[in-house]
C-alpha positions as CSV (number, residue, x, y, z in Angstrom):
1,M,66.7,153.5,27.9
2,I,67.9,151.2,30.8
3,K,67.7,154.5,33.0
4,L,63.7,154.1,33.0
5,L,64.7,151.3,35.2
6,E,65.0,153.9,38.0
7,K,61.0,154.6,37.9
8,I,60.8,151.6,40.5
9,T,62.6,150.7,43.3
10,P,65.6,148.5,43.3
11,T,63.8,145.4,45.3
12,E,60.6,145.7,42.3
13,S,63.5,146.3,39.5
14,L,65.0,142.9,40.3
15,K,61.7,141.3,40.2
16,F,61.2,143.0,36.7
17,L,64.7,141.9,35.7
18,H,64.3,138.1,36.2
19,R,60.9,138.4,34.7
20,V,62.7,139.9,31.4
21,V,65.4,137.1,31.8
22,D,62.4,134.6,31.7
23,G,61.3,136.0,28.3
24,L,64.5,135.7,26.9
25,C,64.7,132.1,28.0
26,G,61.5,131.3,26.7
27,R,58.9,132.0,29.5
28,S,56.9,134.7,29.5
29,Y,58.1,138.3,30.0
30,P,56.7,140.6,32.4
31,R,53.2,142.4,31.6
32,R,52.6,145.9,31.2
33,I,49.4,145.7,33.4
34,E,51.6,144.6,36.2
35,Y,53.7,148.0,35.7
36,G,51.4,150.4,34.2
37,E,51.7,152.9,36.9
38,A,55.5,152.8,36.7
39,W,56.0,153.3,32.8
40,S,53.8,154.3,29.7
41,L,53.3,151.7,27.1
42,T,56.3,153.2,25.0
43,E,58.5,153.4,27.9
44,F,57.6,149.8,28.9
45,G,58.4,148.3,25.5
46,E,61.8,150.3,25.1
47,L,62.9,149.2,28.5
48,T,62.0,145.6,27.9
49,N,63.9,145.7,24.8
50,S,66.7,147.5,26.0
51,L,67.1,145.1,28.9
52,S,66.7,141.8,26.7
53,K,69.8,143.4,24.3
54,F,71.5,144.2,27.4
55,F,71.4,140.9,28.6
56,T,72.2,139.4,25.3
57,V,75.3,141.7,25.1
58,A,76.5,141.1,28.4
59,V,76.3,137.5,28.7
60,G,77.1,136.8,25.2
61,R,80.3,138.6,25.4
62,K,81.1,137.5,28.7
63,C,81.5,140.8,30.2
64,S,83.3,141.4,33.4
65,D,81.7,143.3,36.1
66,Q,83.4,146.6,35.3
67,E,82.3,146.1,31.5
68,V,78.8,145.5,32.7
69,Q,79.2,148.8,34.9
70,E,80.3,150.7,31.8
71,L,77.2,149.1,29.4
72,L,74.6,150.4,32.3
73,G,76.2,153.8,31.8
74,D,74.6,156.4,34.1
75,L,72.1,154.3,36.0
76,D,72.3,155.0,39.9
77,S,74.4,152.5,41.9
78,A,71.7,150.6,43.6
79,H,69.8,149.5,40.5
80,A,73.1,148.7,38.7
81,A,74.0,146.5,41.7
82,V,70.6,144.8,41.4
83,V,71.1,144.4,37.6
84,L,74.7,143.0,38.3
85,Q,73.1,140.6,40.7
86,C,70.4,139.5,38.2
87,V,73.2,138.7,35.6
88,H,75.6,136.8,37.9
89,A,72.3,134.7,39.0
90,R,71.1,134.0,35.6
91,Q,74.2,134.1,33.2
92,E,74.2,130.3,32.5
93,E,70.5,130.2,31.7
94,I,70.7,133.2,29.4
95,R,73.9,131.5,27.6
96,L,71.9,128.4,27.0
97,S,68.9,130.1,25.5
98,L,71.6,132.4,23.3
99,V,73.2,128.8,22.3
100,D,69.8,127.5,21.5
101,R,69.0,130.5,19.2
102,T,72.3,130.4,17.6
103,N,72.1,126.4,16.7
104,G,69.0,127.4,14.8
105,I,66.5,125.6,17.1
106,S,63.3,127.3,15.9
107,S,59.8,126.7,16.6
108,T,56.5,128.6,17.5
109,Q,54.4,127.2,20.2
110,L,51.1,128.7,21.8
111,Q,52.0,128.9,25.6
112,D,49.0,130.3,26.8
113,F,45.4,132.4,25.9
114,N,43.1,134.5,27.5
115,W,39.6,135.7,26.0
116,Q,36.9,138.2,27.2
117,I,33.7,139.2,25.3
118,K,32.7,143.1,25.5
119,L,30.0,144.8,23.9
120,A,30.7,147.5,21.4
121,L,28.4,150.7,21.9
122,S,27.9,153.2,19.4
123,S,27.8,157.0,20.9
124,D,27.5,158.8,17.6
125,K,24.0,158.3,17.1
126,L,23.2,157.4,21.0
127,S,22.1,153.9,20.0
128,S,23.8,150.7,21.0
129,L,24.9,148.6,18.1
130,N,24.6,145.3,20.4
131,T,27.7,144.0,18.7
132,P,29.5,141.7,21.0
133,L,33.5,141.4,20.4
134,L,35.9,138.5,21.1
135,N,39.1,139.8,22.8
136,L,41.9,137.1,22.2
137,S,45.4,137.2,23.4
138,L,47.6,134.4,22.8
139,D,51.1,134.3,24.4
140,M,53.5,132.8,21.8
141,K,56.8,131.3,21.9
142,E,58.8,131.8,18.6
143,N,62.3,131.1,18.1
144,G,62.7,131.0,21.9
145,L,61.2,134.6,22.3
146,Q,58.0,135.3,23.9
147,R,55.6,137.9,22.5
148,A,52.1,138.6,22.9
149,V,49.4,138.4,20.3
150,N,46.1,140.0,20.6
151,I,42.9,139.7,18.6
152,E,39.8,141.5,18.5
153,M,37.1,139.8,16.6
154,N,33.3,139.9,16.0
155,K,31.0,137.1,15.5
156,E,31.3,136.3,12.0
157,E,35.2,136.4,12.1
158,L,35.2,134.1,15.3
159,Q,33.1,131.9,13.1
160,T,35.8,131.8,10.5
161,L,38.4,130.9,13.0
162,I,36.7,128.2,14.6
163,S,35.9,126.5,11.2
164,A,39.6,127.0,10.0
165,L,40.7,125.5,13.5
166,E,38.3,122.5,12.8
167,A,39.5,122.1,9.4
168,A,43.2,122.0,10.9
169,N,42.2,119.6,13.7
170,K,41.1,117.1,10.9
171,V,44.3,117.5,9.0
172,V,46.0,116.6,12.0
173,L,44.2,113.6,12.9
174,Q,44.4,112.5,9.4
175,L,48.2,112.4,9.9
176,K,48.3,110.3,13.2
């Protein structure tokens, strides 16, 4: 799967690789929107997962440059050099992230959120439903890994969420 990296230039690859390492280290992973022209959704997910596993293995096993080259398989030399450069530059940071995970440091944190409202239209009866929908995107950090959660809600579901959040807020305030 790492061979998919060849769909972008080595310069773009270096930026992408550093974003993957950022995700491994608890910051945000690259977003597919930024690379939608290069990879399909499936390819993007597979590449990101493969690179995350690759960095974990390469740094976790303290692989030499030759071992890293072997792990990369038939990746072209320009892209392989960029991957090796990223491993060298971020090795200590990846190692510390792996140590945190193996020591059982576990937490879930909301890192960021984004919301949009759109109008759902019906095409089967050529009439509009006029149903507003909320698209809520949450960037979550769980056990040191960044993941995105996307939720679509109608007005009633949104009201239920708001009520639950208000109740949770009351409980938190009582605990202080």
